[in-house]
C-alpha positions in Angstrom: 87.2 55.1 140.5 88.8 51.7 140.4 89.8 50.3 137.1 88.7 46.8 135.8 91.8 44.6 135.0 92.0 41.9 132.5 93.7 38.8 133.7 94.8 37.3 130.6 93.0 34.2 131.3 89.8 32.8 130.0 87.8 29.5 129.6 88.4 27.4 126.6 85.9 27.1 123.9 84.8 23.8 125.3 84.6 24.8 128.8 82.4 27.8 127.6 80.1 25.4 126.0 79.8 23.2 129.0 79.2 26.2 131.2 76.1 27.2 129.1 74.7 23.6 130.2 75.3 24.5 134.0 73.6 27.7 134.1 70.0 26.2 133.9 69.9 25.5 137.8 69.7 29.2 138.8 67.6 32.0 137.5 69.8 33.0 134.4 67.1 33.5 131.9 68.6 36.8 130.7 71.3 35.8 128.2 73.5 38.8 129.1 74.7 37.4 132.4 74.8 34.3 134.5 75.9 32.9 138.1 76.5 29.1 138.4 76.5 28.1 142.0 78.4 24.7 141.7 81.3 26.7 140.3 80.5 30.1 141.7 81.5 31.5 138.3 80.1 34.9 137.3 79.6 35.9 133.7 78.6 39.3 132.5 78.4 38.7 128.6 77.5 42.1 127.7 80.4 43.7 129.8 82.9 45.4 127.5 85.9 45.8 129.6 87.8 48.5 127.5 84.6 50.7 127.0 83.9 50.7 130.8 87.4 51.7 131.8 87.1 54.4 129.2 83.9 55.5 130.7 85.3 55.4 134.1 88.2 57.6 133.1 85.7 60.1 131.5 83.5 59.8 134.6 80.4 59.4 132.3 79.0 55.9 132.7 75.9 56.5 130.8 77.2 55.0 127.4 78.1 51.7 129.5 74.7 51.6 131.3 73.8 48.1 130.4 77.3 46.8 131.3 77.1 48.3 134.7 73.6 47.1 135.2 74.1 43.5 134.5 77.5 43.5 136.5 75.6 44.7 139.5 72.8 42.0 138.9 75.0 39.1 138.6 77.3 40.2 141.6 74.2 40.5 143.7 73.6 36.9 142.9 77.2 36.1 144.1 77.0 38.1 147.3 73.6 36.6 148.1 75.0 33.1 147.9 78.0 33.9 150.0 76.5 36.5 152.3 73.3 35.0 153.5 72.2 32.2 155.7 70.1 30.8 152.9 73.6 30.6 150.9 75.5 29.2 153.8 73.0 26.2 153.9 73.0 25.6 150.2 76.9 25.7 150.3 76.8 23.0 152.6 74.7 20.5 150.5 77.1 21.6 147.3 80.1 20.5 149.4 78.6 17.2 150.5 77.8 16.4 146.9 81.5 17.2 145.8 82.6 14.8 148.5 80.3 12.3 147.5 81.6 12.8 144.0 85.0 12.2 145.2 84.4 9.1 147.1 82.2 7.6 144.2 80.6 5.1 146.7 77.1 3.8 146.5 76.3 5.0 150.1 77.0 8.4 149.0 74.7 8.5 146.0 71.7 10.1 148.1 73.8 13.2 148.9 74.2 13.8 145.1 70.6 13.4 144.6 69.8 15.4 147.3 71.6 18.4 145.8 69.7 17.8 142.5 66.5 18.1 144.4 67.6 21.4 146.4 68.8 22.9 143.0 65.2 22.6 141.8 63.7 24.5 144.8 65.5 27.5 143.7 63.4 27.9 140.8 60.7 25.3 141.1 60.1 22.7 138.5 57.9 23.7 135.5 55.3 21.2 136.8 54.3 23.7 139.5 54.5 26.8 137.3 53.0 27.8 134.0 52.6 31.0 131.9 50.7 32.0 128.9 50.6 35.4 127.1 47.8 37.6 128.3 45.2 38.6 125.7 45.9 42.3 126.3 49.0 44.1 127.4 49.4 45.1 130.8 51.6 48.1 132.7 51.5 49.8 136.1 48.5 51.8 135.2 46.8 48.3 134.2 48.4 46.0 136.6 48.0 42.1 136.9 45.7 40.9 139.4 47.0 38.5 141.9 45.5 35.5 143.9 47.5 33.2 146.3 47.2 29.5 146.5 49.4 26.7 148.1 50.1 23.2 146.9 52.5 20.5 147.9 55.5 19.0 146.4 55.1 15.6 144.6 57.9 13.2 145.9 60.0 10.9 143.5 57.5 8.1 144.0 54.6 10.3 143.0 53.4 11.0 146.5 51.9 14.3 147.6 54.0 15.8 150.5 52.2 17.8 152.9 55.3 18.4 154.9 56.7 20.2 151.7 54.0 23.0 150.8 54.7 25.4 148.1 53.2 28.9 148.2 52.2 30.2 144.9 51.1 33.5 143.0 48.4 33.3 140.6 48.2 36.3 138.0 45.3 37.3 136.2 44.2 39.7 133.4 42.7 43.2 134.6 39.9 43.4 135.0 38.5 39.9 134.1 40.9 38.0 136.3 41.3 35.3 134.1 44.5 33.3 135.1 47.4 33.3 132.8 50.2 32.4 135.1 51.2 30.7 138.2 54.4 31.2 140.1 55.9 29.8 143.1 57.4 32.2 145.6 60.6 30.5 145.3 63.9 31.5 146.7 64.7 32.3 142.9 62.0 34.9 143.0 63.8 36.6 146.0 67.1 36.4 144.4 65.9 37.8 141.3 64.1 40.9 142.8 67.2 41.7 144.7 69.3 41.5 141.6 66.7 43.6 139.6 66.8 46.2 142.6 70.8 46.4 142.2 70.5 46.7 138.4 67.9 49.7 138.8 70.3 51.2 141.2 73.2 51.0 138.9 71.3 52.3 136.0 70.4 55.6 137.9 74.1 55.8 138.8 75.2 55.5 135.4 72.6 57.9 134.0 73.3 60.5 136.9 77.1 60.5 136.1 76.4 62.0 132.6 76.7 66.0 133.0 73.8 67.2 130.7 70.2 67.0 131.9 68.7 66.5 128.6 70.5 63.3 127.7 69.9 62.0 131.3 66.2 62.5 131.1 65.9 60.8 127.6 68.1 57.8 129.1 66.1 57.6 132.4 62.9 57.2 130.3 64.5 54.3 128.2 65.5 52.9 131.6 62.1 53.1 132.9 60.4 51.6 129.8 63.0 48.7 129.9 61.9 48.0 133.7 58.4 48.1 132.9 58.6 45.7 130.0 60.6 43.3 132.2 57.9 43.5 134.9 55.2 42.9 132.7 56.8 40.2 130.5 55.1 37.0 131.3 57.8 34.9 130.1 60.1 36.4 132.8 57.5 36.4 135.6 60.0 34.8 138.2 61.9 38.1 138.0 59.1 40.4 138.9 56.8 38.2 141.3 58.2 39.7 144.6 57.7 43.1 143.5 54.2 42.6 142.0 53.0 41.1 145.5 54.4 44.0 147.3 53.0 46.5 145.0 49.4 45.1 145.4 49.6 44.5 149.1 51.3 47.8 150.1 49.5 49.9 147.6 52.8 51.3 146.0 52.1 52.5 142.8 55.7 53.2 141.4 57.8 50.1 140.1 61.2 51.2 141.2 59.9 51.9 144.7 58.1 48.4 144.9 61.3 46.6 143.8 63.4 48.3 146.3 61.2 47.5 149.2 60.7 44.0 148.0 64.4 43.6 147.6 64.9 44.8 151.2 62.4 42.1 152.7 63.7 39.5 150.5 67.3 40.0 152.2 65.6 39.9 155.6 64.0 36.5 154.4 67.3 35.1 153.1 68.9 35.6 156.5 66.2 34.2 158.9 67.6 31.4 161.2 65.5 28.3 162.0 64.4 29.9 165.4 63.3 33.0 163.5 60.7 31.1 161.4 59.2 29.5 164.5 58.1 33.1 165.4 56.6 34.2 162.4 53.1 35.5 162.8 50.5 33.8 160.3 48.5 36.7 158.5 44.8 36.5 158.9 44.6 36.1 155.1 46.5 32.9 155.3 44.0 31.1 157.4 42.5 29.0 154.4 45.8 27.3 154.1 45.3 25.5 157.3 48.2 23.3 158.6 50.3 24.4 155.7 51.0 27.4 157.5 52.8 25.4 160.2 54.5 23.3 157.6 55.9 26.3 155.8 57.5 27.7 158.8 58.8 24.1 159.9 60.3 23.8 156.6 61.8 27.3 156.7 60.2 28.5 153.6 61.9 31.8 152.6 59.3 32.7 150.1 56.3 32.2 152.5 58.4 34.3 154.9 58.7 37.2 152.5 55.0 37.2 151.7 54.0 36.9 155.5 56.0 40.0 156.2 54.4 42.0 153.1 50.8 40.9 154.4 51.6 41.7 158.1 53.2 45.1 157.2 50.1 46.7 155.7 50.1 49.8 153.7 53.0 51.9 152.5 52.9 55.2 154.0 55.8 57.1 152.3 58.9 56.3 154.6 60.7 53.3 153.1 62.8 52.2 156.2 59.8 52.7 158.5 57.7 50.3 156.1 60.4 47.7 156.1 60.7 47.9 160.0 57.1 47.5 160.5 56.9 44.4 158.1 59.3 42.8 160.1 58.0 43.9 163.7 54.5 43.0 162.8 55.5 39.5 161.8 56.7 39.0 165.2 60.5 39.1 164.3 61.7 42.0 166.2 63.7 44.5 164.2 65.6 44.1 160.9 68.8 45.3 162.6 68.5 42.4 165.2 67.6 39.8 162.5 70.7 40.8 160.6 73.2 41.0 163.4 72.1 37.7 164.7 72.7 36.3 161.1 76.1 38.0 160.7 77.2 36.6 164.0 76.2 33.0 162.8 78.1 33.7 159.6 81.2 34.6 161.3 81.8 31.2 162.6 84.1 29.3 160.5 82.5 27.1 157.8 84.0 23.8 158.5 83.8 20.7 156.5 85.2 17.2 157.6 87.7 15.9 155.1 87.4 18.6 152.5 89.2 18.6 149.2 90.4 21.3 146.7 86.9 21.9 145.6 85.3 22.2 149.0 88.3 24.4 150.1 87.2 26.9 147.5 83.8 27.2 149.0 85.4 27.5 152.6 87.9 30.2 151.6 85.1 32.3 149.8 82.9 31.7 152.9 85.3 33.1 155.2 84.1 36.6 154.0 80.6 35.8 154.6 80.2 37.8 157.7 81.8 40.8 156.2 79.7 40.4 153.2 76.4 40.5 155.1 77.4 43.1 157.6 78.5 45.4 154.7 75.2 44.8 153.0 73.4 45.7 156.2 74.8 49.1 156.2 73.7 49.8 152.5 70.5 51.7 151.8 67.8 49.1 151.9 70.5 46.3 151.8 70.9 47.0 148.1 74.4 46.6 146.3 75.3 49.9 144.7 78.0 50.6 142.1 79.9 52.7 144.5 80.1 50.0 147.0 81.1 47.5 144.5 84.0 49.7 143.6 85.0 50.3 147.2 84.0 48.3 150.2 83.1 45.2 148.2 86.2 45.4 145.9 88.5 43.3 147.8 86.0 40.3 148.0 84.5 40.7 144.5 85.1 37.6 142.4 86.8 37.6 138.9 84.1 37.5 136.2 84.0 36.6 132.4 83.4 39.7 130.1 82.1 40.0 126.6 85.1 38.4 125.1 85.1 35.5 127.5 88.1 36.9 129.4 88.3 37.0 133.2 88.3 40.5 134.7 88.9 41.3 138.4 88.5 44.3 140.5 91.2 43.2 143.1 94.4 42.3 141.5 95.5 38.9 142.5 92.0 37.6 143.5 91.9 35.1 140.2 95.0 33.4 141.4 93.1 32.2 144.8 89.8 31.9 142.8 91.0 29.1 140.3 87.9 29.4 138.1 88.9 26.7 135.5 89.4 24.1 138.2 86.0 25.0 139.6 84.3 24.9 136.1 85.7 21.5 135.5 84.5 20.3 138.9 80.9 21.4 138.3 80.9 19.9 135.0 82.0 16.7 136.4 79.3 16.7 139.0 76.7 17.6 136.6 77.6 14.5 134.4 77.9 12.2 137.2 74.4 13.3 138.5 72.8 13.1 135.2 74.2 9.5 135.0 73.0 8.6 138.5 69.4 10.0 137.7 69.3 8.0 134.8 69.8 4.8 137.2 67.6 5.8 140.0 64.8 7.8 138.5 65.1 7.1 134.9 65.7 10.6 133.8 
């Protein structure tokens, strides 16, 4: 197996503190790792490089299971950022904001405020979501109840925008159905179920690398308990929303399975093109949402597309790929292969940006690999990143990342020289400070 290599480079202490402030715009609620889209930096704070290299040499990854899990979790975020249609659109807005920052003229202010608003749609502001502790513990044997509601965004001037609807899951206690949480089915929810699925796969791979069955069984029990605790942690509900929705609608009873299937459909949703959204069949159960169904499609709401596929797909009957294909076909989207082939073809077109600078050039260079990343994911089982793929097919494109000692580690020697993480960090910090100052002037925040 490929060895991880220290680069002898790291962020300064001041930069590390600044980075903690930047991570809040992406679903990074687990302190062990983070991905910051404005700088594209990946941090795997629990990754002990020397210990992982020793484990690889010994061909026993079970002692470093959590290191490997979080690595795959955060790398999935990076790959979904650079290797999906959604990510390509988001990158365009980030680059326009950096160009506006460089110019520093008043006519460019709206581009920076627009990025601030787009960032908020990844997770959804707290105004639209809430969570309180259930009065009794819940598990897969006593799952949360789910209802579905829609709302509409409130604009900067306080107006309700019916052209910007929000699809939300409302969670209740079992059996009383007393509501304790409401969570928008945001892009962040789709990204997180994909990252959790990669994490589960990495855990299984690490455990199976151990040669003795007894310790394997004990460690698998621990891993299963950890996932169940995550899935029913009301404070981390965004991580599990997509899996809970699929489990209830499809009838799957096994948490690993629900997460895998949800991650696959999330990948399809993240790669839909504007023309695909117009074709989505509105599930009969969505009729109470009226004209908002049309608005969801017109806006290209990926959370809505995910839930529509789940509702249209019906019950799970035992074949994982057959279920995914049925969800897509029943939604009038054709086949998963056709959707992803069309997306990959679009991603192969050069990402061109007029009047770029050193910062936007970083995004262009990384985006040049987007088509390859998407195609490689399309060949993986249920489109899920695996440890084996990370150490082979994805090795050349995998970015450097920060380990537990705040040192940059790379899988492909020389990658950090083209990546220039310190420069990207400083750019992201400058954009954040500029945005905060601008929002104080135009919105008083």
